[in-house]
C-alpha positions in Angstrom: 0.0 0.0 0.0 1.3 3.4 -1.0 1.3 5.6 2.2 2.7 9.1 3.0 5.5 7.5 4.9 6.5 5.3 2.0 6.4 8.3 -0.5 8.5 10.5 1.8 11.1 7.8 2.4 11.4 7.2 -1.3 11.6 11.0 -2.1 14.5 11.4 0.4 16.2 8.3 -1.1 16.0 10.0 -4.5 17.7 13.1 -3.1 15.1 15.4 -1.5 16.2 17.0 1.8 12.6 17.7 3.0 9.2 16.3 1.9 5.7 17.5 2.9 2.3 16.6 1.7 -0.8 18.7 1.3 -4.4 17.8 0.4 -5.7 19.6 -2.6 -8.6 21.2 -0.7 -6.1 23.6 0.9 -6.1 25.5 -2.4 -9.7 26.6 -1.6 -9.9 30.4 -1.8 -6.7 30.7 -4.0 -6.9 32.9 -7.0 -7.9 30.9 -10.1 -4.6 31.7 -11.8 -2.7 30.1 -8.9 -5.0 27.1 -8.1 -3.3 23.8 -8.9 -6.6 22.0 -9.1 -7.1 23.5 -12.5 -3.9 21.9 -13.7 -5.0 18.4 -12.5 -8.7 18.3 -11.5 -8.2 14.6 -10.5 -5.4 15.3 -8.1 -5.9 14.3 -4.4 -2.5 15.2 -3.0 0.4 17.7 -3.6 3.9 16.5 -2.6 6.3 19.3 -2.0 10.0 18.5 -2.0 12.8 20.8 -0.8 16.5 20.9 -1.7 18.9 22.6 0.5 21.0 25.5 -0.7 24.5 24.6 0.4 25.8 27.2 2.8 29.1 27.1 0.9 27.5 28.4 -2.3 27.1 31.8 -0.5 30.8 31.9 0.6 32.3 33.4 -2.5 29.9 36.4 -2.5 30.3 36.8 1.3 34.1 37.2 0.7 33.7 39.2 -2.5 35.8 36.7 -4.5 33.5 34.3 -6.4 30.2 35.4 -7.8 29.3 32.6 -10.2 28.9 29.8 -7.7 25.7 30.9 -5.9 23.6 31.6 -9.1 24.8 28.4 -10.6 25.2 25.8 -7.9 22.9 27.5 -5.3 20.1 28.4 -7.6 19.9 27.3 -11.3 21.5 23.8 -10.8 19.0 23.0 -8.1 16.0 24.3 -10.1 17.0 23.1 -13.6 19.1 20.0 -13.1 19.1 18.3 -9.7 15.4 19.0 -8.8 14.0 17.7 -12.1 16.1 14.5 -11.8 14.6 13.9 -8.4 11.1 14.7 -9.6 11.4 12.2 -12.5 12.4 9.4 -10.2 9.6 10.1 -7.8 7.1 10.3 -10.7 8.3 6.9 -12.0 7.8 5.4 -8.5 4.3 6.8 -8.3 3.4 5.6 -11.8 4.7 2.1 -11.0 2.1 2.1 -8.3 -0.6 3.1 -10.7 -0.9 6.8 -9.9 -0.8 9.7 -12.4 1.7 12.3 -11.2 2.7 15.7 -12.6 6.3 16.7 -11.8 6.6 20.5 -11.6 10.1 21.9 -11.4 10.7 25.5 -10.3 11.3 26.8 -13.8 7.8 27.7 -15.0 6.3 31.0 -16.1 9.4 33.0 -17.1 8.1 33.5 -20.6 4.6 34.6 -19.6 5.4 37.1 -16.9 7.3 40.4 -16.8 10.6 40.0 -15.1 10.5 41.4 -11.6 6.8 42.2 -11.3 5.4 38.7 -11.5 2.4 40.0 -13.6 1.3 38.3 -16.8 2.1 40.0 -20.0 -0.9 41.7 -21.7 -2.1 39.6 -24.6 0.0 36.6 -23.6 -2.7 33.9 -23.6 -6.4 33.3 -23.3 -8.4 30.6 -21.5 -8.7 27.3 -23.4 -12.3 26.9 -22.2 -15.1 28.7 -20.5 -14.5 29.1 -16.8 -10.8 28.1 -17.0 -7.8 30.2 -16.0 -5.6 31.3 -18.9 -2.3 29.3 -19.4 0.0 29.0 -17.6 -1.4 28.5 -14.1 1.5 29.4 -11.8 1.6 27.7 -8.4 3.2 29.8 -5.7 5.9 27.4 -4.5 6.4 29.0 -1.1 2.7 28.9 -0.3 2.7 25.3 -1.6 5.5 24.6 0.9 3.4 26.2 3.7 0.4 24.1 2.7 2.6 21.0 3.0 3.6 21.8 6.5 7.3 22.5 5.8 7.7 25.8 7.6 6.6 29.4 7.3 7.1 32.5 5.1 9.4 35.0 6.8 9.1 38.8 6.9 11.3 38.9 3.7 8.8 36.6 1.9 11.5 34.0 1.8 10.4 30.6 3.1 11.9 29.4 6.3 12.1 25.8 7.5 13.1 24.6 11.0 15.9 22.6 9.3 17.6 25.1 7.1 16.1 28.5 7.7 16.1 30.3 4.3 18.4 27.9 2.6 16.2 25.7 0.3 14.4 25.6 -3.0 11.2 23.7 -3.8 9.6 21.5 -6.4 6.1 20.0 -6.6 4.3 16.9 -7.6 0.5 16.7 -8.1 -0.9 13.2 -7.9 -4.2 11.4 -7.8 -2.9 9.2 -4.9 -4.8 10.1 -1.8 -2.0 10.5 0.8 -2.3 11.6 4.4 -1.5 15.4 4.6 0.9 17.0 7.0 -0.3 19.4 9.5 0.3 23.1 8.9 3.5 24.2 10.7 2.6 25.9 13.9 6.0 26.9 15.1 7.7 30.3 14.9 11.0 30.7 13.1 10.9 34.3 12.0 11.1 36.6 15.1 10.7 39.8 13.0 14.2 40.9 13.7 14.1 42.8 10.3 17.7 42.0 9.6 16.5 41.1 6.0 15.3 44.7 5.6 18.4 46.4 7.0 20.8 44.3 4.8 18.8 44.4 1.6 20.7 46.8 -0.7 17.8 47.1 -3.1 15.5 48.3 -0.3 13.0 45.8 -1.6 11.5 44.8 1.7 9.3 47.2 3.7 10.1 47.7 7.3 6.6 48.2 8.5 4.1 47.5 5.7 2.9 43.9 5.3 0.8 41.6 3.2 -1.6 39.2 4.7 -3.2 36.2 3.1 -5.3 33.3 4.4 -4.2 29.8 3.4 -5.9 26.7 4.6 -7.7 28.7 7.3 -4.4 30.2 8.6 -3.5 33.8 8.2 0.1 34.4 7.1 2.0 37.6 6.8 5.2 39.0 5.2 6.7 42.4 4.6 5.5 44.2 1.5 7.9 43.3 -1.3 9.1 45.2 -4.3 10.2 42.7 -7.1 11.8 45.3 -9.4 13.8 46.8 -6.6 14.9 43.3 -5.7 16.0 42.5 -9.2 17.9 45.8 -9.5 19.5 45.5 -6.1 20.6 41.9 -6.7 22.8 43.0 -9.5 24.3 45.9 -7.5 22.2 48.4 -9.4 21.3 50.5 -6.4 24.7 50.6 -4.8 27.7 50.6 -7.1 29.9 49.9 -4.1 28.6 46.3 -4.2 29.6 45.6 -7.8 33.3 44.8 -8.2 33.0 44.2 -11.9 34.2 46.9 -14.4 32.0 45.5 -17.2 28.8 43.4 -17.4 29.0 40.3 -15.3 28.1 37.1 -17.3 24.8 35.4 -16.4 24.8 31.7 -15.7 21.9 29.4 -16.7 20.1 32.6 -17.8 19.8 33.5 -14.1 20.6 36.9 -12.6 24.0 38.0 -11.7 23.3 37.8 -7.9 26.1 40.3 -7.1 24.4 41.2 -3.9 24.0 37.5 -3.2 20.7 37.7 -1.2 22.6 39.7 1.5 19.5 40.4 3.5 16.8 37.8 2.7 19.2 34.8 2.9 22.6 35.6 4.3 21.6 38.0 7.1 18.6 35.9 8.0 20.7 32.7 8.1 23.4 34.4 10.3 20.7 35.6 12.7 19.0 32.2 12.9 22.3 30.3 13.3 23.4 32.6 16.1 20.2 32.0 18.0 20.2 28.3 17.2 16.7 28.5 15.8 17.4 26.0 13.0 18.7 22.4 13.1 21.4 22.5 10.5 24.2 24.3 12.4 27.9 24.4 11.6 31.2 24.2 13.5 32.3 27.7 12.3 30.4 30.9 12.1 29.5 32.1 8.6 30.6 35.7 9.3 33.4 36.5 11.7 32.7 38.6 14.7 32.6 42.3 13.9 33.0 41.7 10.1 30.8 43.9 7.9 29.6 43.5 4.3 32.4 44.5 2.0 32.1 47.5 -0.3 34.2 48.8 -3.1 35.9 52.2 -2.8 35.1 53.6 -6.2 36.8 57.0 -5.4 40.1 55.3 -6.0 41.3 54.7 -9.6 41.3 51.1 -10.7 44.8 49.9 -11.5 45.9 46.5 -12.9 48.7 45.0 -10.9 51.8 43.8 -12.7 51.1 40.1 -12.0 47.7 40.4 -13.8 49.3 42.2 -16.8 52.0 39.5 -17.0 49.4 36.7 -16.9 47.4 38.2 -19.7 50.4 38.8 -21.9 51.8 35.3 -21.3 48.6 33.7 -22.3 48.0 36.1 -25.3 44.7 37.3 -23.8 43.2 40.6 -24.6 43.9 43.2 -22.0 42.3 46.6 -21.7 44.8 48.8 -20.0 42.4 51.6 -19.8 39.9 49.8 -17.6 38.6 51.9 -14.8 40.4 55.1 -16.0 
């Protein structure tokens, strides 16, 4: 017999760090465009799997020395490579037990929505039938994780789990298997310290204004969030002192440059929760040394190439712009 316990054990065997299950009736009251029941009317359960963001993927940005690792290994590789592989294996397992299952990786909707706003493009699509939402229905992955009992949404709107705090990304499976749902998480991880607000260089998170929604009979709240400000701040657009690159920094997997590296919503939050031992996944060494502050570039000083860099470029016949920064 296929039970919730069996499904969770198999999902973790496949590589998921966390697994939660929600009944589909918890979508009641959701906007039509975000209601997964329109995707699979016969679904009885939603399985939400989480994959940890390795703390070390944030290290290079923390030190100001490696900026490609977090957007690749800590973001895109989870959403586009590792997560889908795990989803396929769980789906095969469910199908072998006779249950239809839709694997949903966290890669949907980028074509249909305006970058940064989350709003659908005008004229993008139309309903395929009367009474249906227009394609594509976009399930809110963080709310799905809440519905599956995995944790809570923090003030920054980033999802927090008791295991990893803000360090995870999610994927979803919709299935017609009727599985016992997990209880809604009743603990309290976010203590409203607002470190996320103070360390967000895009000023994307409100200090006092909030958004409240009701999900599965529970009211949840987060700080009012400005997506365009987040997008611009993430690439150092609001504060040039956070961008060490003289030219445009290359994107990885078509994801953002992440020059700010989630300084507030992930790094500051993680440091705060680790210091107070409010999460389970703790480390031998602190992430940020005592008294250390976020680095900044002094752009009042002229940029000068050192002789060792010049020698390296000339030795390898690489193009060198000696006027950079002048």
